[in-house]
C-alpha positions as CSV (number, residue, x, y, z in Angstrom):
1,M,-73.1,-27.3,19.9
2,A,-73.7,-25.0,22.9
3,F,-71.6,-21.9,23.7
4,T,-70.9,-20.0,26.9
5,A,-70.3,-16.4,27.9
6,K,-66.6,-17.3,27.9
7,D,-66.8,-18.2,24.2
8,V,-68.5,-14.9,23.4
9,K,-65.7,-13.1,25.2
10,E,-63.0,-15.0,23.3
11,L,-64.7,-14.3,20.0
12,R,-64.9,-10.6,20.9
13,E,-61.1,-10.6,21.7
14,K,-60.3,-12.3,18.5
15,T,-62.4,-10.1,16.2
16,G,-63.0,-6.9,18.0
17,C,-66.7,-7.2,17.2
18,G,-69.6,-6.3,19.4
19,M,-71.2,-8.7,21.9
20,M,-74.5,-9.1,20.1
21,D,-72.7,-9.7,16.8
22,C,-70.5,-12.4,18.4
23,K,-73.6,-14.1,20.0
24,K,-75.3,-14.1,16.6
25,A,-72.2,-15.5,14.9
26,L,-71.9,-18.3,17.5
27,T,-75.5,-19.1,17.2
28,S,-75.4,-19.2,13.4
29,S,-72.2,-21.5,13.5
30,D,-73.7,-23.7,16.3
31,G,-70.9,-22.7,18.7
32,D,-68.0,-23.4,16.3
33,M,-65.4,-20.7,16.9
34,E,-63.7,-20.9,13.5
35,K,-67.0,-20.8,11.7
36,A,-68.2,-17.9,13.8
37,I,-65.1,-15.9,12.8
38,E,-65.7,-16.8,9.2
39,F,-69.4,-15.7,9.6
40,L,-68.2,-12.3,11.0
41,R,-65.7,-11.9,8.2
42,E,-68.3,-12.7,5.6
43,K,-70.6,-10.0,7.1
44,G,-67.6,-7.6,7.0
45,L,-67.8,-7.0,10.7
46,A,-64.4,-8.3,11.6
47,A,-62.9,-6.1,8.9
48,A,-64.6,-3.1,10.4
49,A,-63.3,-4.0,13.8
50,K,-59.7,-4.2,12.6
51,K,-60.0,-0.5,11.5
52,S,-61.1,0.5,15.0
53,S,-57.5,0.6,16.3
54,R,-56.5,3.3,13.8
55,I,-56.5,6.9,14.9
56,A,-59.5,8.9,14.0
57,A,-59.0,12.6,14.8
58,E,-60.7,14.3,11.8
59,G,-64.4,14.2,10.9
60,V,-67.0,16.8,11.7
61,V,-69.0,18.4,14.5
62,C,-72.7,18.7,13.7
63,T,-75.5,20.8,15.4
64,I,-79.2,20.5,14.9
65,V,-81.9,22.6,16.6
66,D,-85.7,22.2,16.5
67,P,-87.1,25.6,17.6
68,E,-90.7,24.4,17.7
69,K,-90.0,21.4,19.9
70,K,-87.4,23.4,21.8
71,V,-84.7,20.7,21.6
72,G,-81.3,20.4,20.0
73,A,-78.2,18.3,19.9
74,M,-74.5,18.6,19.0
75,I,-72.4,15.6,18.1
76,E,-68.8,14.9,17.1
77,V,-68.1,11.9,14.8
78,N,-64.4,11.3,13.9
79,S,-62.8,9.9,10.8
80,E,-59.2,9.2,9.9
81,T,-58.9,11.8,7.2
82,D,-60.2,15.3,6.6
83,F,-61.4,14.2,3.2
84,V,-64.0,11.9,4.7
85,G,-65.2,14.7,6.9
86,K,-66.4,16.5,3.7
87,N,-68.1,13.4,2.3
88,A,-71.9,13.9,1.8
89,D,-72.7,10.3,2.8
90,F,-70.7,10.7,6.0
91,I,-72.3,14.0,6.8
92,A,-75.8,12.6,6.3
93,F,-74.9,9.8,8.7
94,V,-73.7,12.3,11.3
95,E,-76.9,14.3,11.0
96,A,-78.9,11.2,11.4
97,C,-77.0,10.4,14.6
98,A,-77.7,14.0,15.9
99,K,-81.4,13.5,15.1
100,T,-81.3,10.1,17.0
101,V,-79.9,11.9,20.0
102,I,-82.8,14.4,19.9
103,E,-85.4,11.7,19.5
104,N,-84.1,9.2,22.0
105,N,-82.2,11.2,24.6
106,P,-79.6,8.5,25.2
107,K,-77.4,8.9,28.3
108,D,-74.1,8.2,26.6
109,V,-72.5,7.0,23.4
110,E,-73.0,3.4,24.3
111,A,-76.7,4.0,24.7
112,L,-76.8,5.9,21.5
113,L,-75.2,3.0,19.6
114,A,-78.1,0.8,20.7
115,C,-80.8,3.2,19.4
116,T,-82.5,2.7,16.1
117,I,-81.0,5.4,13.9
118,A,-83.3,8.3,12.8
119,G,-85.0,7.6,9.5
120,G,-83.8,4.0,9.3
121,T,-84.3,0.5,10.7
122,D,-80.8,-0.4,11.8
123,T,-79.2,0.5,15.1
124,V,-76.7,3.3,15.1
125,D,-74.0,0.7,15.8
126,A,-74.9,-1.3,12.7
127,A,-75.1,1.9,10.6
128,L,-71.7,2.9,11.9
129,K,-70.2,-0.4,11.0
130,D,-71.7,-0.2,7.5
131,K,-70.2,3.2,7.0
132,V,-66.8,1.9,8.1
133,L,-67.0,-0.8,5.4
134,T,-68.3,1.5,2.6
135,I,-65.9,4.4,3.5
136,G,-62.9,2.3,4.4
137,E,-61.8,4.3,7.4
138,N,-62.1,4.0,11.2
139,L,-65.1,6.1,12.3
140,Q,-65.9,6.8,15.9
141,I,-68.9,8.6,17.6
142,R,-66.9,10.5,20.2
143,R,-69.4,12.6,22.2
144,F,-72.7,14.5,22.1
145,V,-74.8,16.9,24.1
146,R,-78.5,17.4,24.1
147,Y,-80.3,20.5,25.5
148,E,-84.0,21.4,25.9
149,G,-85.3,25.0,25.9
150,N,-84.6,28.1,23.9
151,L,-81.5,27.1,21.8
152,V,-79.3,28.6,19.2
153,S,-76.4,26.7,17.5
154,Y,-73.4,27.7,15.4
155,T,-70.9,25.7,13.4
156,H,-67.6,27.1,12.1
157,G,-65.2,26.0,9.4
158,G,-67.4,23.3,7.9
159,G,-67.9,21.5,11.2
160,R,-64.5,22.1,12.7
161,I,-66.0,23.8,15.7
162,G,-69.6,23.6,17.0
163,V,-71.4,25.5,19.7
164,L,-74.8,24.9,21.3
165,V,-76.3,27.5,23.7
166,R,-79.3,27.4,25.9
167,F,-81.0,30.6,27.0
168,D,-83.5,31.3,29.8
169,T,-85.7,33.9,28.2
170,D,-89.3,35.1,27.8
171,C,-88.5,36.7,24.5
172,D,-90.0,35.3,21.3
173,Y,-87.9,33.2,19.1
174,T,-87.6,35.8,16.4
175,E,-85.0,36.5,13.7
176,D,-83.5,39.1,16.0
177,F,-83.2,36.7,18.8
178,V,-81.5,34.1,16.6
179,T,-79.1,36.7,15.4
180,F,-78.3,37.6,19.0
181,G,-77.9,33.9,19.9
182,K,-75.5,33.3,17.0
183,D,-73.4,36.3,18.1
184,V,-73.1,34.7,21.5
185,A,-72.3,31.3,20.0
186,M,-69.7,32.8,17.7
187,Q,-68.1,34.5,20.8
188,I,-67.8,31.0,22.4
189,A,-66.5,29.5,19.2
190,A,-63.8,32.2,18.8
191,I,-62.6,32.7,22.4
192,N,-63.5,29.4,24.0
193,P,-64.4,30.6,27.6
194,A,-63.8,28.0,30.3
195,Y,-66.7,29.3,32.4
196,L,-69.9,31.1,32.1
197,C,-69.4,33.6,34.9
198,P,-67.1,34.2,38.0
199,E,-69.5,32.3,40.2
200,A,-69.0,29.2,38.0
201,V,-65.3,29.2,38.6
202,P,-64.4,26.5,41.2
203,A,-62.9,27.9,44.4
204,D,-59.7,25.8,44.1
205,V,-59.1,27.3,40.6
206,V,-59.4,30.8,42.0
207,E,-57.1,30.0,44.9
208,K,-54.5,28.5,42.5
209,E,-54.6,31.7,40.5
210,K,-54.1,33.8,43.7
211,E,-51.1,31.6,44.6
212,I,-49.5,32.1,41.2
213,V,-50.0,35.9,41.4
214,L,-48.6,36.1,44.9
215,A,-45.6,34.1,43.9
216,Q,-45.0,36.4,41.0
217,I,-45.2,39.4,43.3
218,E,-42.8,37.9,45.8
219,N,-40.3,37.0,43.0
220,D,-40.3,40.6,41.8
221,P,-37.9,42.8,43.8
222,K,-39.9,45.9,43.0
223,M,-43.1,44.4,44.3
224,A,-42.0,42.2,47.2
225,S,-41.5,45.1,49.6
226,K,-45.0,46.5,49.0
227,P,-47.5,46.6,51.9
228,D,-49.8,43.6,52.2
229,Q,-52.9,45.7,51.4
230,V,-51.2,46.8,48.2
231,K,-50.4,43.2,47.3
232,E,-54.0,42.3,48.0
233,K,-55.3,44.9,45.6
234,M,-52.9,43.7,43.0
235,V,-54.1,40.1,43.5
236,T,-57.8,41.3,43.2
237,G,-56.9,43.1,40.0
238,R,-55.2,40.1,38.5
239,I,-58.1,37.8,39.4
240,N,-60.6,40.2,37.8
241,K,-58.4,40.2,34.7
242,Y,-58.5,36.3,34.8
243,Y,-62.3,36.5,34.9
244,K,-62.3,38.7,31.8
245,E,-60.3,36.1,30.0
246,A,-61.9,32.9,31.3
247,C,-65.6,33.8,31.9
248,L,-68.0,34.3,28.9
249,L,-70.1,37.1,30.5
250,C,-67.0,39.1,31.5
251,Q,-65.2,38.9,28.1
252,P,-65.2,41.9,25.8
253,F,-67.8,41.3,23.1
254,V,-66.0,40.4,19.9
255,K,-68.3,42.6,17.7
256,D,-68.0,45.6,20.1
257,A,-65.0,45.8,22.4
258,G,-66.7,48.7,24.2
259,M,-69.0,46.3,26.1
260,D,-68.7,42.9,27.6
261,V,-70.9,39.9,26.8
262,A,-73.1,40.6,29.8
263,G,-73.7,44.1,28.6
264,Y,-74.6,42.8,25.1
265,V,-77.1,40.3,26.7
266,A,-78.7,43.1,28.7
267,E,-78.8,45.5,25.7
268,T,-80.5,42.8,23.6
269,A,-83.0,41.9,26.3
270,K,-84.0,45.6,26.6
271,K,-84.3,45.9,22.8
272,L,-86.5,42.8,22.5
273,G,-88.6,43.8,25.5
274,G,-88.0,40.8,27.8
275,S,-85.4,39.1,30.0
276,I,-82.5,36.9,28.7
277,Q,-79.9,34.9,30.5
278,I,-77.3,32.5,29.1
279,A,-78.2,29.2,31.0
280,E,-75.5,26.9,29.6
281,Y,-73.4,26.1,26.5
282,A,-71.2,23.5,25.0
283,R,-68.3,23.9,22.6
284,F,-66.8,21.0,20.6
285,E,-63.7,21.3,18.5
286,K,-63.1,18.4,16.1
287,G,-60.3,16.1,17.3
288,E,-59.4,18.2,20.3
289,G,-57.4,16.1,22.8
290,I,-56.8,13.3,20.4
291,E,-53.2,12.5,19.6
292,K,-53.0,12.6,15.8
293,R,-51.0,10.2,13.8
294,E,-47.8,11.6,12.3
295,D,-46.8,9.8,9.1
296,D,-43.1,9.4,8.4
297,F,-43.2,8.6,4.7
298,A,-39.4,8.3,4.4
299,S,-39.3,5.6,7.1
300,E,-42.4,3.9,5.6
301,V,-40.8,3.6,2.1
302,A,-37.5,2.5,3.6
303,G,-39.3,-0.2,5.5
304,M,-41.0,-1.4,2.3
305,I,-37.7,-1.6,0.5
306,K,-36.2,-3.7,3.3
C-alpha cells in the first residue's frame, strides 16, 4: 500500500513525531495509518512527542572551549524541572551536543538535530528523543553559539548562566590570559551589558534615549526654563551615563571600580606585552524569556476530587 506526502503530514499531526520517523513508520506499516501510529508508539516516539507541549524552562547552559583548535561553543538545553538540570546523564547529553556544534558547525538548531551526535552513532534528534523517554520530561535544545579564535568561557550557578567571549589578540594563551578572560566573562555574566561599546549601540536606540531625557527635562519645572545649550549638555551627560550602564567597555570593572572594563583590557594587554580587544561575546541565561508554568496545587486537587 503506497503513501503520499499528505499521509506523512497527517501522521505528523496525529503523533507530533518528526518527518523521517513518520516516513519510516508508514514504510514499515505499508502505508496503513493505524499501524504506523502503533509502530511509533512501540518505538516510544509518539510518547516523546506528547511531552513536547509541556513547558521546559529549566535545564542547563553549557560551554566548551578547545584552546588548541581555537574553537568553542555554548548551548542551552531546557528541561521541565531543575532536578533534571543536575542529572549527570542529562549533562553528559548537553556536553555531547556542544561538542557536536564544535565539530559540525550547524547553522541552526534544526541543522544540529540532523547531525550525528559527538561520540555516538545516532543523530542528535534521535538521542534527544531517547533522553525524553528515559528521563520522562520534555527536553528542548533551545539555542547555541559557536565562535572561532581566542576564546574564554565562564558558567555560573551550575549552568544557570553561561558566557562565551572571543578576543582579538596577539598574546599567548597563558594562565594569566585565561584569568583575564574569565574576569571579563564574569563581568558579562553579572552585569549583562546590552552592547560591547557606544559605537555598537543602534542610532535609533540613542535617539530614543535622548527623547526620554528631553521629555524628563521639559516635565521638570526647574529644568524646563534652562537655555538650550544647558539642556544639550544635560542630554549628553545622561547619554554617557547610559553608555556606562549598557556598554561593556564603559562599565566600571566589577573587581576594581576605579577603572572601567576598557581600562582593565588595556592594563592587561600592557602587562602581557601585546594587544587585546574584545571582539564579541554571547550570554545565555537558562530559561530567560520562557513563560514558566505556575502550578496551582489547590485547584489541581479540587479538580481531581470532582
